[in-house]
Each structure stands twice: as structure tokens, then as C-alpha cells.
NUDO-905750 format. One record per residue (C-alpha): x, y, z. Coordinates in pm, whole numbers, plus 50000, padded with zeros to 5 digits. Each point is the difference from the previous one (the first is absolute). Last residue first. Layout:
NUDO-905750
XYZ;...
END
This chain:
NUDO-905750
488024791748724;503454997450031;500804981250353;499074967649860;502825004249716;502615010350245;499494971150278;502784976449839;502425031350070;499464997150369;503074979250087;502045028949918;503424990249817;498915020249718;500225034950184;503634994950048;502155004450314;498634971650229;501234994750353;499315036350048;502905018650216;501465018949708;496815020249950;499685008350348;503915013349981;498905022149713;496805009750178;501985013450270;502125024249760;496895009549853;498555008350332;503095019450092;499395022349688;496415002750069;500175014750325;497314981150204;495955007950042;498504989149682;496415006249870;500605026749730;502774974649876;503545004449993;500754960350060;497444996849710;502045014249736;503325021650039;497765032749894;496494990350033;497704991049673;502004973349894;499924991149629;501984969149867;500264999249591;500764969249855;501385009549594;499304988149682;499585033149864;500955025750263;500875032149793;497094995149795;498625035350094;497154989550186;502744978450212;501795033750054;496775015750123;499564968850209;503495005550181;499065037350036;496814990950173;502004974550227;502385030150073;497385020750137;498024973550163;503484992950230;502114973249925;500894985949635;501174968549837;501194990649663;500854965549906;501134981049690;499844963450028;502054975949755;498844965050015;502904973549966;499484987450342;496354990649930;498024987250322;502645011250230;500725030649826;496365009049984;499784994950386;502965025050067;498535024449766;496934999450198;501545006750345;502285026649874;496995016749876;498194996750330;503195011250196;500885029549796;498575025650269;499794977950348;497084982550140;500044974249695;503264984850132;497974976050252;498844979949694;503624999049868;501294986850334;497274973149963;497094995850262;498634976150235;502605010350266;498125017550294;502734983950273;497524976650173;501924969650166;502515023950149;497185020150169;501755029950154;498415010350314;498465035150054;501675018850282;501835024049775;496525007649801;497895012650264;496735002849887;498225022750214;496414995349848;499705033249884;503455004549890;499764969649778;496675014249872;501675035049902;503034981749843;497574982049795;498805033149865;503425010549921;500744965949832;496925008049752;496774979550047;497714987749753;496764978950063;497754972549838;502294993449717;497994978149754;501455017049692;496964998149816;501865025349729;496955016149854;498575005850346;502795021250111;500275007350370;503634979850047;501295021649726;499005031450211;501614987150303;503184988549798;500525035149896;500975008950363;502614978349962;502794986950253;498564967550118;497744977050179;497114985649778;497334987650233;498154967349888;496694983450134;499924962450009;496704982149904;501164987049678;502944981850154;502064980149728;499495022449722;499755030450230;503834998050076;500904998549631;497665028049934;501255023350240;503454993149902;499255008149635;498245028550087;502865018050168;502544988349780;498295015749709;497724984049758;501484997849648;498435024849777;503305011649879;500115036849851;500274997249622;496414996449938;499235033950172;502335015549710;497295019749849;498925012150334;503145017450093;499295025750252;497284978250177;501654966249914;503295011350140;499035017950290;497784968550099;503044977449946;502385021450183;497635005850326;499154961849981;503684991450045;500224964049913;499114997449629;503055005049837;500075014549663;500314982549659;501465011549673;498895001349622;497064975550036;498994970749817;503224984649866;502465023650169;499464990850262;497064977950078;500804964250069;503515004450164;498605029550204;496924980050067;501784972650134;502515019750247;496705022050120;498624965550122;503054992550146;500665027950181;496355004850147;500504966850145;503115008650172;498455032850099;496884982850143;502724980150235;501605035550072;496685006550167;501244979250289;497224984650250;498715004250333;497444982250202;497065007250233;500345036650049;499075012850355;502455026450057;502304973150217;499764976549702;501825029949772;503064999550247;500084960550008;500144998849613;502765027949978;502394986850250;501844979149764;500075027749721;501555021450264;498215028850196;502525018050187;499955035549819;496584999149815;500345011649642;503644983449929;498354968949839;496265007649921;500645006149612;499434963749947;496285003950010;498084987050263;496604977949940;498234999450329;497564972350044;496575009150172;497854974150152;496685020750117;499304996250366;497975033450027;503065014850166;502184994349698;497335012849765;499675032550207;503995003650017;499865002049622;497235023749983;501705024050229;503504997749819;498475004349663;501565030449921;499115035549780;503025018949868;501255034250108;501345031449896;500215032250214;503114982350206;501765033149991;503204989549830;497914988249706;502244970649844;499004972650148;496285005349894;501075012449640;501764967349960;496774982350050;499914977349681;496205005949980;499945000049641;498795040549967;498955012249637;496435000250018;500025003450390;501345038749918;501685004550354;499445033050186;502715020850198;498745032550152;500455034049804;496445010250117;498674994749660;501444963449964;503614995349950;501314971549786;501054962450051;499454973249728;503125005749823;500264961949956;503404997050111;499165017150335;503055006750230;500175037249891;496575003550036;499984988550367;503365022950060;498305034749867;502845010249781;502865025650057;502515004349714;503085019150167;502115031249906;503025008150210;501914972049936;503005023650004;501354993149647;496495002349857;499944978949674;497774969550118;497395020750145;499965024349704;499244970449769;497324990350205;497264998349718;497345017350242;498325015649753;500415034950103;498445030049825;497145005150282;502344990450257;502435030949941;503164986650168;502195026550198;503704998550026;501725023750217;501485032449978;497155018850125;498114985649717;501114979549758;498284981549720;498954967449910;496924989249776;501925003249678;498064969949871;503104976549903;501615009550346;503924991749924;501295034950022;498005011950291;501034968650215;503675005549887;500145038850156;503495000649944;500585030350251;498484978650284;496945017050206;501154974750280;496874982350022;499914979250322;496815016550115;498104976549774;498685002049653;496854981249936;499064977049703;496374982150101;498374968149958;496685004150222;499985014650317;499274980750329;496525004350129;501014989150329;497544969649989;498594988550341;496575018749933;499634982049663;500654965950136;500574985249677;498934963649914;501634969649862;497394975149946;497265015549870;497804980649994;498044984450273;501794971550133;498804969450226;501134966049962;498254981150288;499714995050358;497685028250061;499565029150236;500985025149697;496435005849885;498965006050368;502945025649996;498065021449765;500885031850175;501924993450318;502015030750034;496805021849987;498955020849690;499555036350019;500215010049619;501995022549798;503074981349993;498454965549915;501354968050166;502714980249872;498704962949912;500384969950207;502224971149982;500944999750342;503335014549928;498215026349820;498045006850310;502915001250238;501835022549744;497145027750016;500035001050389;503585002349970;499735031849780;497385016050239;502324992550303;502585017249837;497745028949911;498885004450349;503674999350120;500515030049781;502385013849780;501594966049927;502514977250138;500245005950382;496455015050082;499355008050346;497564986350245;501104965150038;499634967249865;499874992349601;499784961549965;497764995950303;497775033649920;499654988149652;498974965950133;497445012750220;496915006349727;501034967949805;500074980250313;496345011950075;498834991449681;501684966950046;498234989250338;496545016549871;500184973949750;500934967650203;502874982450035;503365014950060;503324986450095;501264985449686;498595026649747;500985027850262;503724986750022;500424997749629;498505034249939;502275012850283;503114981149828;499245018549684;499555032650114;503085000750197;502194986349699;498475028949792;500865023350279;503344988650030;500845001949633;498855035349947;502215010150303;502874982249814;501584967550017;502365000349706;499904966149818;497555011549757;500235037449909;
END
């Protein structure tokens, strides 16, 4: 549903905006506590609910979303807990997450049915009965001239769905579970969605596909603005997928726009993508197939965690190269150890990556594009009125580095680098988008079908331009990204001026 401004989108946007405004304007504990009590009434005004069964339910949902946007945990359903509970722990200028990152607001869940095959009123009771004939379990009979499915016998194979000439039989799936490539979502005892966190990799596909807005990730808007207000120098490192996310905001305007929010500077994450490309190209040439049968790319954290979690015997086949986010952060902190880094991008899984102690990512905050838009709206930034800076076109990275934002772009960048180093080297590539397809790709690799291959995995269908934290239509974003790539003054990652720093960054 990305690219479509729905009521769920509107509520999310208003929550991010008001949390940002509260953080910019508030000061003391009592001020924030009062704002947290009042904001649901500001966001959901009036006396009659427009979206759910009750205006009280709508405001209760918004109240929980406010807490999560501030990095706080959901409140228990069986206790009376104020909206500001544990607020004092959130009033800090540092990274703050208590697991889990992805949360289900249980009373917002519609209790959607799990996968089921149903006969609709479109059934014509035709003479041929093809649905009955193809059913391998004899689960279909005819009652009162219409098809009937015995759910106790149905194995949900879908053969009847594809066979019906009237499209009268449909497969109904819980949207969040259907979008989850890890099969991490099931029903609790009351029929509400529940996440198995042993399986979840925080890709965020469930939260963008829930039409009731019941699934939410935690944020750091509040803590980031506290750091800015405290006087910390915060550098925003922005993923190339930002193109087309903010109408009217061109690369030449980005720096001044971010400065209006309080950021001290802005850098391209695609610079780190260039370094990632070089490192993975060298590793592939050295290790495949001599040491490992294939190599998977590293830049998508949800994909790499999935591959290592479900296929631990092939963990060494997933590149250990630092992600573009981490490499960019380390490059900046190498010259200025006191600066703080905020990654701005399309991905909810980056929040989890930045929190890992084992990675030592040195990324202090993570914002999605949707959260950043909330900050822009809170500060009233008018993109159209911002001047273009002819001397600051945000052009440090290569076209290949910018291409990381779209499915196939990572592998293409690595292949281009390998061919520039060794023109005669053949590089076979397989790519997958969406974790379900990524799992299939790894199964094929396990079966030996991809020996000698470079495997690119993207958790989000379409790549980063379709991440959980994006705003715009992915198809249009892909077209804009293609133009953005072409505008780069350097096209190959090997042309980066920072390639000599790579050995220093890999510690």
C-alpha cells in the first residue's frame, strides 16, 4: 500500500509529526507527560469515531503509537497504566530500544482469519463441478446447488481456486502473515496476530501490509531531537532511496533542509555502498569457488540474518563486509570521533542492525523516511522555498553505489567492479526480492544449483525503494533512482576517492 495515502498513513504521519513537535518544543517531564495525554485528542478530534467502532478505541491506538514512536514499550492490557509510563527512561539523548522492535497493538488487530479457501456468492453451481473434480482430498461437495468446502479436509492447495471458471473460490490470508517471508506470524488464543520473535528479522513487511495499522515499529525521533537540542553535532547519512520520497526536495536542497531540523551535516550512504562494492568484489574473486561455493551480499540486514538463521551451515557464504550504513558511519567518525551519526533510510531492520553490540556499528540513531517527513512537518520546512546550492549537489558517490537502492543494483555494482578489475572473469548472478523468494534462492543454493554464483537478497520486494519506511510509490521511485544514478559524476564504485580507507574501516 506504499504510495497510497490511506487513513493509516495519515495517522502514522500525524503521530510522527506531533512526537517531533513535542520533542522540539517540550522541556520538562510534566510537559511531555501532558502532551502524551493530550495528543490523541489532537490527532483524533471530535466526539464520533470515523475509522473504528469507537473514538475511544481510535485514541487508544494512537496513544500506543505515540509511545512506540518515542521508543517506549506497549502497555499491558490487563493493568491501568498511564500513557507516560516509563517516560523518564525515554527522555535521553541516546539510542533507546527495548525489544521487541516490531510490535502488535493487540486491541487494534482485526483478528483476520488465517489462510482459508472460501466459496463466494459468485458460485453458479455449474454442471462441470471442476472444483470438486480437482480436489485431492474430496473436501468439496454441493449443497443447495452451490459448492461447499469442508474446512476439516481442505489442505489449502488452491487447485479449486485456479480451476473455477467464475473465480468464485478465493484464498483468504491474513495480510501481515502473507507478507511475512519468515512465517513468523500466527494467531494467539484470541485470534489476534502474534509475532514469533525467534523467526522475525524485523523487515517490517507486516507493518506496511496491515490495513488496520495494528503493527508498529519503535522509533528514535524523540531521542534524536533531544540530542540536537542538547547541542550534539549530529550528521545525517542518507540512503539513496530518498529520491522521490519528499516531493520538491532535490539533492541540491537536501543539506539545507536537514540543517533546518538541526543536523550539523549530511552525507551519502552510497559512499559506503561504493566501499561495500569494492570489498565484496575482492572477496568474491578470492573466495568463490575456491573457499566457499557461493557468496551472498551483505547490505540488506534482514536478508543476511534470514540466511544465517535458516541456513546456518552456509553462514560463511554470506559476505561479512560491513553494510553501507556502517562503512559510511565509520568513515565519518574516523575524521571526527565526537560527531554522532543518524542513518536516514527506508528500512526498519536498520534499527535492529544499529543496536547490535557485535556489529559495533557506531550509528547512534536510525530514522525512516516516514519519520523524517514527520520532523519536516513539525518544523514547517517548505521544500519549494529552499534554495538550490549549485556548489553542494550531494555528489560524492558513484552511480553504482546509488544503485544499491533497487533490486539487482547491489549485484550489478559488484559485477561491474569485478569486470573492471578482471575483464575476463565470468560472474554468474542470482537475485531474489522478498524474504519468501530469498528462502527459495537459498534452498536452490543448498541443493548446489548456484555454485560459483553471487547471490543478492533483498527483503523488500523491489529493493530498498520499497522498504517499510518509505513513503512514495516504488515504481516511480525506481524511475527517479535511475535518473539519480545517471547524474552521478562517477559511475563505478572503483572511482571513489575513499577506497584507500577501506582497510582502516574494517576493524
